PAZA-660662 format. One record per residue (C-alpha): x, y, z; residue in three letters. Coordinates in steps of 0.25 Angstrom, whole numbers, always signed. Example, Ala and Ser with C-alpha at 12.3 -4.5 7.8 and 13.67 -1.06 7.14 Angstrom:
<recs>
xx=+49, yy=-18, zz=+31, res=Ala
xx=+55, yy=-4, zz=+29, res=Ser
</recs>
This chain:
<recs>
xx=-178, yy=+137, zz=-14, res=Unk
xx=-163, yy=+135, zz=-15, res=Unk
xx=-154, yy=+144, zz=-6, res=Unk
xx=-143, yy=+142, zz=+4, res=Unk
xx=-148, yy=+155, zz=+11, res=Unk
xx=-156, yy=+152, zz=+24, res=Unk
xx=-161, yy=+166, zz=+24, res=Unk
xx=-167, yy=+164, zz=+10, res=Unk
xx=-174, yy=+152, zz=+15, res=Unk
xx=-180, yy=+159, zz=+27, res=Unk
xx=-184, yy=+171, zz=+18, res=Unk
xx=-192, yy=+162, zz=+9, res=Unk
xx=-198, yy=+153, zz=+20, res=Unk
xx=-204, yy=+166, zz=+27, res=Unk
xx=-209, yy=+172, zz=+14, res=Unk
xx=-213, yy=+162, zz=+4, res=Unk
xx=-227, yy=+156, zz=+5, res=Unk
xx=-224, yy=+141, zz=+4, res=Unk
xx=-225, yy=+130, zz=+14, res=Unk
xx=-212, yy=+124, zz=+10, res=Unk
xx=-199, yy=+130, zz=+5, res=Unk
xx=-189, yy=+120, zz=+0, res=Unk
xx=-174, yy=+124, zz=+1, res=Unk
xx=-163, yy=+119, zz=-7, res=Unk
xx=-171, yy=+107, zz=-12, res=Unk
xx=-179, yy=+103, zz=-24, res=Unk
xx=-193, yy=+106, zz=-22, res=Unk
xx=-198, yy=+94, zz=-29, res=Unk
xx=-190, yy=+85, zz=-19, res=Unk
xx=-191, yy=+95, zz=-7, res=Unk
xx=-206, yy=+97, zz=-7, res=Unk
xx=-209, yy=+82, zz=-6, res=Unk
xx=-198, yy=+80, zz=+5, res=Unk
xx=-188, yy=+73, zz=-4, res=Unk
xx=-177, yy=+82, zz=-1, res=Unk
xx=-182, yy=+90, zz=+11, res=Unk
xx=-186, yy=+80, zz=+22, res=Unk
xx=-201, yy=+83, zz=+21, res=Unk
xx=-211, yy=+72, zz=+22, res=Unk
xx=-210, yy=+65, zz=+8, res=Unk
xx=-223, yy=+67, zz=-1, res=Unk
xx=-227, yy=+71, zz=-15, res=Unk
xx=-238, yy=+81, zz=-11, res=Unk
xx=-236, yy=+94, zz=-4, res=Unk
xx=-246, yy=+102, zz=+2, res=Unk
xx=-245, yy=+117, zz=-1, res=Unk
xx=-249, yy=+122, zz=+13, res=Unk
xx=-258, yy=+133, zz=+17, res=Unk
xx=-251, yy=+142, zz=+7, res=Unk
xx=-256, yy=+134, zz=-4, res=Unk
xx=-270, yy=+131, zz=+3, res=Unk
xx=-266, yy=+117, zz=+8, res=Unk
xx=-267, yy=+110, zz=+22, res=Unk
xx=-252, yy=+106, zz=+22, res=Unk
xx=-239, yy=+110, zz=+17, res=Unk
xx=-232, yy=+97, zz=+20, res=Unk
xx=-230, yy=+85, zz=+11, res=Unk
xx=-243, yy=+78, zz=+10, res=Unk
xx=-241, yy=+63, zz=+12, res=Unk
xx=-248, yy=+51, zz=+16, res=Unk
xx=-251, yy=+56, zz=+30, res=Unk
xx=-259, yy=+68, zz=+25, res=Unk
xx=-268, yy=+58, zz=+18, res=Unk
xx=-272, yy=+51, zz=+30, res=Unk
xx=-285, yy=+54, zz=+37, res=Unk
xx=-280, yy=+55, zz=+51, res=Unk
xx=-288, yy=+58, zz=+63, res=Unk
xx=-281, yy=+63, zz=+76, res=Unk
xx=-287, yy=+63, zz=+90, res=Unk
xx=-280, yy=+72, zz=+99, res=Unk
xx=-282, yy=+72, zz=+114, res=Unk
xx=-280, yy=+85, zz=+122, res=Unk
xx=-267, yy=+83, zz=+131, res=Unk
xx=-267, yy=+97, zz=+137, res=Unk
xx=-277, yy=+106, zz=+143, res=Unk
xx=-278, yy=+121, zz=+139, res=Unk
xx=-273, yy=+125, zz=+153, res=Unk
xx=-261, yy=+117, zz=+151, res=Unk
xx=-258, yy=+122, zz=+137, res=Unk
xx=-259, yy=+136, zz=+143, res=Unk
xx=-250, yy=+134, zz=+154, res=Unk
xx=-239, yy=+129, zz=+144, res=Unk
xx=-239, yy=+142, zz=+137, res=Unk
xx=-228, yy=+151, zz=+142, res=Unk
xx=-233, yy=+164, zz=+150, res=Unk
xx=-227, yy=+173, zz=+140, res=Unk
xx=-235, yy=+167, zz=+128, res=Unk
xx=-249, yy=+167, zz=+135, res=Unk
xx=-259, yy=+177, zz=+130, res=Unk
xx=-266, yy=+186, zz=+140, res=Unk
xx=-281, yy=+183, zz=+140, res=Unk
xx=-289, yy=+195, zz=+142, res=Unk
</recs>
């Protein structure tokens, strides 16, 4: 979209079912990152709105079959103790 009105950008961003809204830039260049600073790529995922797994630029890193091994670094009691008292839910 092309506008100088930040309220109009906010209005569309909240209401239009799109993963990306490009403001004041050509979509052909903005969508692939040429004029927006997004990660450069020539394939764009359509996101959950379009039934895809991603709304990001799809690049070489998305094509790698990576396996992540994650170790627990906190116990459940520690996680609970870090929650502020006003945010804890009462367990009945």
